[in-house]
N, CA, C and O atoms as a Tinker XYZ file with bonds, in Angstrom:
   404  protein
     1  N     -1.851000  -30.237000  -13.275000    73     2
     2  CA    -1.455000  -28.624000  -12.792000    64     1     3
     3  C     -1.604000  -27.810000  -13.840000    63     2     4     5
     4  O     -1.187000  -27.982000  -14.985000    81     3
     5  N     -2.252000  -26.863000  -13.379000    73     3     6
     6  CA    -2.833000  -25.745000  -14.545000    64     5     7
     7  C     -1.872000  -25.217000  -14.147000    63     6     8     9
     8  O     -1.161000  -25.318000  -13.147000    81     7
     9  N     -1.910000  -24.296000  -15.512000    73     7    10
    10  CA    -1.088000  -23.194000  -16.151000    64     9    11
    11  C     -1.402000  -21.735000  -14.984000    63    10    12    13
    12  O     -2.587000  -21.557000  -14.703000    81    11
    13  N     -0.563000  -20.944000  -14.474000    73    11    14
    14  CA    -0.810000  -19.998000  -14.092000    64    13    15
    15  C     -1.709000  -18.769000  -14.859000    63    14    16    17
    16  O     -1.057000  -18.243000  -15.761000    81    15
    17  N     -2.706000  -18.358000  -14.729000    73    15    18
    18  CA    -2.399000  -16.913000  -15.682000    64    17    19
    19  C     -2.092000  -15.732000  -15.209000    63    18    20    21
    20  O     -1.957000  -15.538000  -14.001000    81    19
    21  N     -1.945000  -14.798000  -16.118000    73    19    22
    22  CA    -1.539000  -13.839000  -15.705000    64    21    23
    23  C     -2.338000  -12.659000  -15.068000    63    22    24    25
    24  O     -3.259000  -12.506000  -15.870000    81    23
    25  N     -2.508000  -11.681000  -14.012000    73    23    26
    26  CA    -3.317000  -10.991000  -13.703000    64    25    27
    27  C     -4.176000  -10.556000  -14.308000    63    26    28    29
    28  O     -3.913000  -10.142000  -15.437000    81    27
    29  N     -5.390000  -10.483000  -13.863000    73    27    30
    30  CA    -6.334000   -9.708000  -14.945000    64    29    31
    31  C     -6.633000   -8.230000  -14.781000    63    30    32    33
    32  O     -7.153000   -7.603000  -15.704000    81    31
    33  N     -6.390000   -7.791000  -13.894000    73    31    34
    34  CA    -6.164000   -6.243000  -13.021000    64    33    35
    35  C     -5.221000   -5.599000  -13.197000    63    34    36    37
    36  O     -4.151000   -6.135000  -13.485000    81    35
    37  N     -5.333000   -4.486000  -13.094000    73    35    38
    38  CA    -3.923000   -3.521000  -12.860000    64    37    39
    39  C     -3.874000   -2.988000  -11.569000    63    38    40    41
    40  O     -4.831000   -3.227000  -10.833000    81    39
    41  N     -2.781000   -2.193000  -11.077000    73    39    42
    42  CA    -2.407000   -2.057000   -9.689000    64    41    43
    43  C     -3.546000   -0.363000   -9.708000    63    42    44    45
    44  O     -4.188000    0.102000  -10.650000    81    43
    45  N     -3.450000   -0.030000   -8.803000    73    43    46
    46  CA    -4.434000    0.856000   -8.461000    64    45    47
    47  C     -4.233000    1.760000   -7.674000    63    46    48    49
    48  O     -3.761000    1.460000   -6.577000    81    47
    49  N     -4.568000    3.351000   -8.031000    73    47    50
    50  CA    -4.409000    4.418000   -6.857000    64    49    51
    51  C     -3.002000    5.255000   -7.398000    63    50    52    53
    52  O     -2.325000    5.870000   -6.573000    81    51
    53  N     -2.761000    5.236000   -8.320000    73    51    54
    54  CA    -1.163000    5.666000   -8.994000    64    53    55
    55  C     -1.222000    6.730000   -8.516000    63    54    56    57
    56  O     -2.235000    7.412000   -8.672000    81    55
    57  N      0.296000    7.360000   -7.497000    73    55    58
    58  CA    -0.044000    8.705000   -7.620000    64    57    59
    59  C      1.296000    8.895000   -7.484000    63    58    60    61
    60  O      2.197000    8.063000   -7.594000    81    59
    61  N      1.394000   10.785000   -7.082000    73    59    62
    62  CA     3.051000   10.835000   -6.864000    64    61    63
    63  C      3.269000   11.442000   -5.718000    63    62    64    65
    64  O      2.887000   12.510000   -5.240000    81    63
    65  N      3.922000   10.615000   -5.370000    73    63    66
    66  CA     4.335000   10.910000   -3.743000    64    65    67
    67  C      5.251000   12.086000   -3.352000    63    66    68    69
    68  O      4.991000   12.789000   -2.375000    81    67
    69  N      6.093000   12.239000   -3.964000    73    67    70
    70  CA     6.909000   13.108000   -4.083000    64    69    71
    71  C      7.355000   14.194000   -5.742000    63    70    72    73
    72  O      7.898000   13.562000   -6.648000    81    71
    73  N      7.128000   15.451000   -5.934000    73    71    74
    74  CA     7.629000   16.012000   -6.591000    64    73    75
    75  C      8.585000   16.849000   -6.908000    63    74    76    77
    76  O      8.510000   17.906000   -6.283000    81    75
    77  N      9.863000   16.733000   -7.993000    73    75    78
    78  CA    11.108000   17.549000   -7.523000    64    77    79
    79  C     11.090000   17.995000   -8.980000    63    78    80    81
    80  O     10.236000   17.614000   -9.782000    81    79
    81  N     11.919000   18.688000   -9.221000    73    79    82
    82  CA    12.855000   19.340000  -10.658000    64    81    83
    83  C     13.189000   18.169000  -11.763000    63    82    84    85
    84  O     12.896000   18.028000  -12.950000    81    83
    85  N     14.113000   17.219000  -10.596000    73    83    86
    86  CA    14.101000   16.163000  -11.474000    64    85    87
    87  C     14.277000   14.407000  -10.816000    63    86    88    89
    88  O     15.152000   13.543000  -10.883000    81    87
    89  N     12.960000   14.517000  -10.208000    73    87    90
    90  CA    12.583000   13.223000  -10.247000    64    89    91
    91  C     11.541000   13.268000   -9.483000    63    90    92    93
    92  O     11.369000   14.140000   -8.631000    81    91
    93  N     10.726000   12.299000   -9.731000    73    91    94
    94  CA     8.763000   11.978000   -9.119000    64    93    95
    95  C      9.355000   10.413000   -8.581000    63    94    96    97
    96  O     10.175000    9.563000   -8.929000    81    95
    97  N      8.181000   10.707000   -7.315000    73    95    98
    98  CA     8.041000    9.203000   -6.553000    64    97    99
    99  C      6.973000    8.913000   -7.119000    63    98   100   101
   100  O      6.269000    9.801000   -7.600000    81    99
   101  N      6.624000    7.571000   -7.180000    73    99   102
   102  CA     5.222000    6.876000   -7.719000    64   101   103
   103  C      4.970000    5.994000   -6.611000    63   102   104   105
   104  O      5.759000    5.510000   -5.798000    81   103
   105  N      4.028000    5.904000   -6.701000    73   103   106
   106  CA     3.531000    4.918000   -5.699000    64   105   107
   107  C      2.057000    4.796000   -6.441000    63   106   108   109
   108  O      1.470000    5.547000   -7.219000    81   107
   109  N      1.625000    3.166000   -5.696000    73   107   110
   110  CA     0.551000    2.495000   -6.362000    64   109   111
   111  C      0.129000    1.358000   -4.801000    63   110   112   113
   112  O      0.727000    1.168000   -3.742000    81   111
   113  N     -1.328000    0.755000   -5.443000    73   111   114
   114  CA    -1.800000    0.075000   -4.289000    64   113   115
   115  C     -1.400000   -1.179000   -5.222000    63   114   116   117
   116  O     -0.699000   -1.193000   -6.234000    81   115
   117  N     -2.160000   -2.369000   -4.467000    73   115   118
   118  CA    -1.875000   -4.058000   -5.037000    64   117   119
   119  C     -2.834000   -4.036000   -5.884000    63   118   120   121
   120  O     -3.788000   -3.268000   -5.758000    81   119
   121  N     -2.710000   -4.864000   -6.847000    73   119   122
   122  CA    -4.033000   -5.260000   -7.591000    64   121   123
   123  C     -4.940000   -5.951000   -7.018000    63   122   124   125
   124  O     -4.671000   -7.098000   -6.662000    81   123
   125  N     -6.220000   -5.401000   -6.802000    73   123   126
   126  CA    -7.628000   -6.317000   -6.377000    64   125   127
   127  C     -7.007000   -8.103000   -6.394000    63   126   128   129
   128  O     -6.453000   -8.746000   -7.285000    81   127
   129  N     -7.419000   -8.476000   -4.950000    73   127   130
   130  CA    -7.307000   -9.871000   -4.536000    64   129   131
   131  C     -7.700000  -10.852000   -5.937000    63   130   132   133
   132  O     -6.909000  -11.690000   -6.370000    81   131
   133  N     -9.147000  -10.573000   -6.593000    73   131   134
   134  CA    -9.436000  -11.015000   -7.088000    64   133   135
   135  C     -8.838000  -11.137000   -8.616000    63   134   136   137
   136  O     -9.037000  -11.972000   -9.499000    81   135
   137  N     -8.107000  -10.080000   -8.562000    73   135   138
   138  CA    -7.447000   -9.735000  -10.232000    64   137   139
   139  C     -5.963000  -10.876000  -10.579000    63   138   140   141
   140  O     -5.442000  -11.264000  -11.625000    81   139
   141  N     -5.679000  -11.115000   -9.117000    73   139   142
   142  CA    -4.126000  -11.587000   -9.200000    64   141   143
   143  C     -3.861000  -12.675000   -9.563000    63   142   144   145
   144  O     -2.997000  -12.573000  -10.434000    81   143
   145  N     -4.136000  -13.756000   -9.376000    73   143   146
   146  CA    -4.550000  -14.935000  -10.430000    64   145   147
   147  C     -3.132000  -15.473000   -9.682000    63   146   148   149
   148  O     -2.470000  -16.272000  -10.343000    81   147
   149  N     -2.613000  -15.084000   -8.328000    73   147   150
   150  CA    -1.625000  -15.745000   -8.200000    64   149   151
   151  C     -0.588000  -14.722000   -7.261000    63   150   152   153
   152  O     -1.231000  -13.689000   -7.071000    81   151
   153  N      0.709000  -14.620000   -6.632000    73   151   154
   154  CA     1.168000  -14.177000   -5.954000    64   153   155
   155  C      1.651000  -13.405000   -7.634000    63   154   156   157
   156  O      1.774000  -13.870000   -8.767000    81   155
   157  N      1.838000  -11.867000   -6.959000    73   155   158
   158  CA     2.623000  -10.704000   -7.672000    64   157   159
   159  C      4.013000  -10.692000   -7.313000    63   158   160   161
   160  O      4.467000  -10.697000   -6.169000    81   159
   161  N      4.665000  -10.674000   -8.424000    73   159   162
   162  CA     6.177000  -11.341000   -8.329000    64   161   163
   163  C      6.716000   -9.774000   -8.787000    63   162   164   165
   164  O      7.911000   -9.535000   -8.619000    81   163
   165  N      6.033000   -8.952000   -9.235000    73   163   166
   166  CA     6.709000   -7.494000   -9.761000    64   165   167
   167  C      5.931000   -6.251000  -10.440000    63   166   168   169
   168  O      4.704000   -6.188000  -10.376000    81   167
   169  N      6.508000   -5.517000  -10.926000    73   167   170
   170  CA     5.703000   -4.487000  -11.887000    64   169   171
   171  C      6.438000   -3.979000  -13.078000    63   170   172   173
   172  O      7.656000   -4.156000  -13.057000    81   171
   173  N      5.994000   -3.461000  -13.973000    73   171   174
   174  CA     6.246000   -2.647000  -14.577000    64   173   175
   175  C      6.059000   -0.693000  -15.120000    63   174   176   177
   176  O      5.160000   -0.026000  -15.632000    81   175
   177  N      6.999000   -0.511000  -14.796000    73   175   178
   178  CA     6.715000    1.460000  -14.419000    64   177   179
   179  C      6.700000    1.844000  -16.094000    63   178   180   181
   180  O      7.731000    1.552000  -16.700000    81   179
   181  N      5.939000    2.281000  -16.627000    73   179   182
   182  CA     5.993000    3.005000  -17.719000    64   181   183
   183  C      6.204000    3.798000  -17.785000    63   182   184   185
   184  O      5.346000    4.170000  -16.985000    81   183
   185  N      6.937000    5.181000  -18.218000    73   183   186
   186  CA     7.317000    6.395000  -18.423000    64   185   187
   187  C      7.269000    7.245000  -19.488000    63   186   188   189
   188  O      7.343000    6.270000  -20.236000    81   187
   189  N      7.226000    7.948000  -20.072000    73   187   190
   190  CA     7.502000    8.329000  -21.040000    64   189   191
   191  C      6.702000   10.189000  -20.740000    63   190   192   193
   192  O      5.778000   10.614000  -20.046000    81   191
   193  N      7.880000   10.924000  -21.885000    73   191   194
   194  CA     7.614000   12.720000  -22.256000    64   193   195
   195  C      7.581000   12.778000  -23.741000    63   194   196   197
   196  O      7.399000   11.724000  -24.350000    81   195
   197  N      7.752000   14.009000  -24.460000    73   195   198
   198  CA     7.466000   13.892000  -25.615000    64   197   199
   199  C      8.453000   13.806000  -26.565000    63   198   200   201
   200  O      8.337000   14.156000  -27.739000    81   199
   201  N      9.935000   13.089000  -25.768000    73   199   202
   202  CA    10.838000   13.171000  -26.582000    64   201   203
   203  C     11.531000   11.948000  -26.276000    63   202   204   205
   204  O     12.452000   11.553000  -26.991000    81   203
   205  N     11.030000   11.143000  -24.956000    73   203   206
   206  CA    11.562000    9.721000  -24.268000    64   205   207
   207  C     10.466000    8.664000  -23.774000    63   206   208   209
   208  O      9.395000    8.858000  -23.197000    81   207
   209  N     11.044000    7.563000  -24.162000    73   207   210
   210  CA    10.247000    6.319000  -23.038000    64   209   211
   211  C     10.593000    5.561000  -22.609000    63   210   212   213
   212  O     11.155000    4.805000  -23.402000    81   211
   213  N     10.594000    5.131000  -21.275000    73   211   214
   214  CA    11.712000    4.242000  -20.635000    64   213   215
   215  C     10.710000    3.115000  -19.562000    63   214   216   217
   216  O      9.890000    3.599000  -18.782000    81   215
   217  N     10.910000    1.692000  -19.662000    73   215   218
   218  CA     9.995000    0.906000  -18.718000    64   217   219
   219  C     11.343000    0.454000  -17.756000    63   218   220   221
   220  O     12.477000    0.060000  -18.028000    81   219
   221  N     10.765000    0.664000  -16.765000    73   219   222
   222  CA    11.426000    0.249000  -15.204000    64   221   223
   223  C     10.527000   -1.284000  -14.735000    63   222   224   225
   224  O      9.356000   -1.591000  -14.507000    81   223
   225  N     12.011000   -2.042000  -14.765000    73   223   226
   226  CA    11.082000   -3.509000  -14.035000    64   225   227
   227  C     11.660000   -3.343000  -12.456000    63   226   228   229
   228  O     12.773000   -3.067000  -12.009000    81   227
   229  N     10.304000   -3.659000  -11.806000    73   227   230
   230  CA    10.569000   -3.108000  -10.079000    64   229   231
   231  C     10.412000   -5.238000   -9.843000    63   230   232   233
   232  O      9.562000   -5.983000  -10.330000    81   231
   233  N     11.007000   -5.411000   -9.389000    73   231   234
   234  CA    11.195000   -7.013000   -8.846000    64   233   235
   235  C     10.325000   -7.090000   -7.262000    63   234   236   237
   236  O     10.521000   -6.280000   -6.356000    81   235
   237  N      9.773000   -7.748000   -7.222000    73   235   238
   238  CA     9.329000   -8.036000   -6.110000    64   237   239
   239  C      7.400000   -7.594000   -5.403000    63   238   240   241
   240  O      7.140000   -6.407000   -5.202000    81   239
   241  N      6.438000   -8.549000   -5.162000    73   239   242
   242  CA     5.565000   -7.888000   -5.350000    64   241   243
   243  C      5.011000   -7.128000   -4.167000    63   242   244   245
   244  O      3.861000   -6.693000   -4.219000    81   243
   245  N      5.682000   -6.969000   -3.228000    73   243   246
   246  CA     5.641000   -5.998000   -2.076000    64   245   247
   247  C      5.998000   -4.153000   -2.195000    63   246   248   249
   248  O      5.523000   -3.271000   -1.480000    81   247
   249  N      6.866000   -4.021000   -3.210000    73   247   250
   250  CA     7.520000   -3.107000   -3.446000    64   249   251
   251  C      6.894000   -2.787000   -4.982000    63   250   252   253
   252  O      6.907000   -3.302000   -6.100000    81   251
   253  N      6.284000   -1.484000   -4.236000    73   251   254
   254  CA     4.925000   -0.601000   -4.531000    64   253   255
   255  C      5.390000    0.836000   -4.633000    63   254   256   257
   256  O      4.661000    1.804000   -4.417000    81   255
   257  N      6.776000    0.900000   -5.012000    73   255   258
   258  CA     6.792000    2.551000   -4.765000    64   257   259
   259  C      8.242000    2.720000   -6.148000    63   258   260   261
   260  O      8.960000    1.787000   -6.508000    81   259
   261  N      8.294000    3.851000   -6.557000    73   259   262
   262  CA     9.658000    3.700000   -7.427000    64   261   263
   263  C      9.931000    5.548000   -7.290000    63   262   264   265
   264  O      9.099000    6.453000   -7.222000    81   263
   265  N     11.402000    5.592000   -7.287000    73   263   266
   266  CA    11.721000    6.901000   -7.925000    64   265   267
   267  C     12.350000    7.199000   -9.161000    63   266   268   269
   268  O     13.452000    6.689000   -9.368000    81   267
   269  N     11.778000    8.029000  -10.126000    73   267   270
   270  CA    12.158000    8.210000  -11.389000    64   269   271
   271  C     13.159000    9.165000  -11.098000    63   270   272   273
   272  O     12.962000    9.843000  -10.089000    81   271
   273  N     14.396000    9.416000  -11.883000    73   271   274
   274  CA    15.651000   10.275000  -11.401000    64   273   275
   275  C     15.796000   10.679000  -12.957000    63   274   276   277
   276  O     15.102000   10.248000  -13.877000    81   275
   277  N     16.839000   11.592000  -13.038000    73   275   278
   278  CA    17.357000   12.651000  -13.909000    64   277   279
   279  C     16.285000   13.331000  -14.988000    63   278   280   281
   280  O     16.479000   13.332000  -16.204000    81   279
   281  N     15.536000   13.703000  -14.568000    73   279   282
   282  CA    14.105000   13.774000  -15.364000    64   281   283
   283  C     14.576000   15.146000  -15.698000    63   282   284   285
   284  O     15.630000   15.622000  -15.277000    81   283
   285  N     14.067000   15.513000  -16.171000    73   283   286
   286  CA    13.969000   17.438000  -16.699000    64   285   287
   287  C     13.099000   18.138000  -16.432000    63   286   288   289
   288  O     11.893000   18.013000  -16.644000    81   287
   289  N     13.848000   19.178000  -15.786000    73   287   290
   290  CA    12.497000   20.335000  -14.873000    64   289   291
   291  C     11.447000   20.560000  -16.308000    63   290   292   293
   292  O     11.681000   20.482000  -17.514000    81   291
   293  N     10.191000   20.873000  -15.505000    73   291   294
   294  CA     8.711000   21.389000  -15.976000    64   293   295
   295  C      8.603000   20.674000  -17.086000    63   294   296   297
   296  O      8.433000   21.228000  -18.172000    81   295
   297  N      8.701000   19.163000  -16.937000    73   295   298
   298  CA     8.335000   18.506000  -18.252000    64   297   299
   299  C      7.443000   17.915000  -17.349000    63   298   300   301
   300  O      7.292000   18.070000  -16.138000    81   299
   301  N      6.628000   16.887000  -18.546000    73   299   302
   302  CA     5.239000   16.188000  -18.252000    64   301   303
   303  C      5.720000   15.298000  -18.234000    63   302   304   305
   304  O      6.649000   15.123000  -19.022000    81   303
   305  N      5.357000   14.334000  -17.376000    73   303   306
   306  CA     6.080000   12.899000  -17.313000    64   305   307
   307  C      4.479000   11.778000  -17.596000    63   306   308   309
   308  O      3.438000   11.982000  -16.970000    81   307
   309  N      4.603000   10.895000  -18.417000    73   307   310
   310  CA     2.683000   10.230000  -18.271000    64   309   311
   311  C      3.346000    9.038000  -17.683000    63   310   312   313
   312  O      4.514000    8.806000  -17.995000    81   311
   313  N      2.611000    8.139000  -16.733000    73   311   314
   314  CA     3.054000    7.116000  -15.695000    64   313   315
   315  C      1.969000    5.826000  -15.989000    63   314   316   317
   316  O      0.805000    6.143000  -15.746000    81   315
   317  N      2.191000    4.182000  -16.555000    73   315   318
   318  CA     1.447000    3.519000  -16.089000    64   317   319
   319  C      2.130000    2.485000  -15.501000    63   318   320   321
   320  O      3.315000    2.204000  -15.682000    81   319
   321  N      1.047000    1.721000  -14.527000    73   319   322
   322  CA     1.592000    0.527000  -13.852000    64   321   323
   323  C      1.292000   -0.607000  -14.276000    63   322   324   325
   324  O      0.094000   -0.621000  -14.557000    81   323
   325  N      1.897000   -1.795000  -14.508000    73   323   326
   326  CA     1.347000   -3.059000  -14.776000    64   325   327
   327  C      1.657000   -4.141000  -14.017000    63   326   328   329
   328  O      2.605000   -4.653000  -14.614000    81   327
   329  N      1.401000   -4.839000  -12.983000    73   327   330
   330  CA     2.217000   -5.869000  -12.510000    64   329   331
   331  C      2.055000   -7.470000  -13.121000    63   330   332   333
   332  O      0.982000   -7.728000  -13.667000    81   331
   333  N      2.992000   -8.439000  -13.047000    73   331   334
   334  CA     3.152000   -9.519000  -13.265000    64   333   335
   335  C      3.362000  -10.354000  -12.075000    63   334   336   337
   336  O      3.708000  -10.185000  -10.906000    81   335
   337  N      3.019000  -11.311000  -12.833000    73   335   338
   338  CA     2.995000  -12.742000  -11.723000    64   337   339
   339  C      3.853000  -14.255000  -12.902000    63   338   340   341
   340  O      4.421000  -14.077000  -13.980000    81   339
   341  N      3.697000  -15.221000  -12.379000    73   339   342
   342  CA     4.834000  -16.597000  -13.285000    64   341   343
   343  C      3.933000  -16.923000  -14.266000    63   342   344   345
   344  O      4.332000  -17.903000  -14.896000    81   343
   345  N      2.822000  -16.476000  -14.673000    73   343   346
   346  CA     2.030000  -16.641000  -15.603000    64   345   347
   347  C      2.067000  -15.585000  -16.881000    63   346   348   349
   348  O      1.806000  -15.906000  -18.040000    81   347
   349  N      2.286000  -14.816000  -16.622000    73   347   350
   350  CA     2.910000  -12.934000  -17.413000    64   349   351
   351  C      2.098000  -11.926000  -16.737000    63   350   352   353
   352  O      1.479000  -12.098000  -15.687000    81   351
   353  N      2.167000  -10.646000  -17.571000    73   351   354
   354  CA     2.312000   -9.313000  -17.111000    64   353   355
   355  C      0.738000   -9.107000  -17.913000    63   354   356   357
   356  O      0.434000   -9.464000  -19.051000    81   355
   357  N     -0.341000   -8.214000  -16.606000    73   355   358
   358  CA    -1.716000   -7.842000  -16.834000    64   357   359
   359  C     -1.326000   -6.422000  -17.503000    63   358   360   361
   360  O     -0.349000   -5.808000  -17.932000    81   359
   361  N     -2.630000   -6.304000  -17.328000    73   359   362
   362  CA    -3.272000   -4.665000  -17.899000    64   361   363
   363  C     -2.755000   -3.597000  -17.053000    63   362   364   365
   364  O     -2.770000   -3.488000  -15.827000    81   363
   365  N     -2.161000   -2.610000  -18.224000    73   363   366
   366  CA    -1.832000   -1.479000  -17.447000    64   365   367
   367  C     -2.870000   -0.545000  -16.901000    63   366   368   369
   368  O     -3.978000   -0.317000  -17.386000    81   367
   369  N     -2.114000    0.172000  -15.355000    73   367   370
   370  CA    -2.920000    0.878000  -15.118000    64   369   371
   371  C     -3.929000    2.221000  -15.814000    63   370   372   373
   372  O     -4.421000    2.288000  -16.941000    81   371
   373  N     -3.976000    2.851000  -15.085000    73   371   374
   374  CA    -4.916000    4.149000  -15.979000    64   373   375
   375  C     -3.511000    5.104000  -16.235000    63   374   376   377
   376  O     -2.602000    4.645000  -15.542000    81   375
   377  N     -3.285000    5.714000  -16.640000    73   375   378
   378  CA    -1.912000    6.708000  -17.082000    64   377   379
   379  C     -2.518000    7.665000  -16.244000    63   378   380   381
   380  O     -3.742000    7.770000  -16.166000    81   379
   381  N     -1.402000    8.660000  -15.352000    73   379   382
   382  CA    -1.320000    9.515000  -14.713000    64   381   383
   383  C     -0.264000   10.453000  -15.526000    63   382   384   385
   384  O      0.671000   10.078000  -16.233000    81   383
   385  N     -0.773000   12.076000  -15.153000    73   383   386
   386  CA     0.492000   12.728000  -15.941000    64   385   387
   387  C      1.033000   13.408000  -14.468000    63   386   388   389
   388  O      0.456000   13.173000  -13.407000    81   387
   389  N      2.441000   14.439000  -14.594000    73   387   390
   390  CA     2.753000   14.894000  -13.656000    64   389   391
   391  C      3.787000   15.674000  -14.302000    63   390   392   393
   392  O      4.736000   15.171000  -14.903000    81   391
   393  N      3.553000   17.083000  -14.146000    73   391   394
   394  CA     5.003000   18.250000  -14.183000    64   393   395
   395  C      5.917000   18.080000  -13.062000    63   394   396   397
   396  O      5.690000   17.852000  -11.874000    81   395
   397  N      7.064000   18.250000  -13.744000    73   395   398
   398  CA     8.501000   18.247000  -12.778000    64   397   399
   399  C      8.393000   20.033000  -12.413000    63   398   400   401
   400  O      7.847000   20.903000  -13.091000    81   399
   401  N      8.835000   20.114000  -11.619000    73   399   402
   402  CA     9.027000   21.287000  -10.535000    64   401   403
   403  C     10.216000   21.797000  -11.684000    63   402   404
   404  O     10.881000   22.812000  -11.475000    81   403
């Protein structure tokens, strides 16, 4: 039995499907099948502004949307998403920047 490898591709098409003063909803497409290396079991959503950073662990490969809350108005947030499987965590997506309202 071979060890499972981590994903070799990142989630695609990261978008902000909702933008409010204190929340941002981030959505993304699944990792391309050729880069999954087995079932995707979750995602790490990393977000940061100039004074703060945090990582959200989203379990379940079908959960491809998350709403960040308690944000600051008129603030730029940078978001990246990585997928993981039983073999480890794959590469981060391209970063996306969005300003709250």
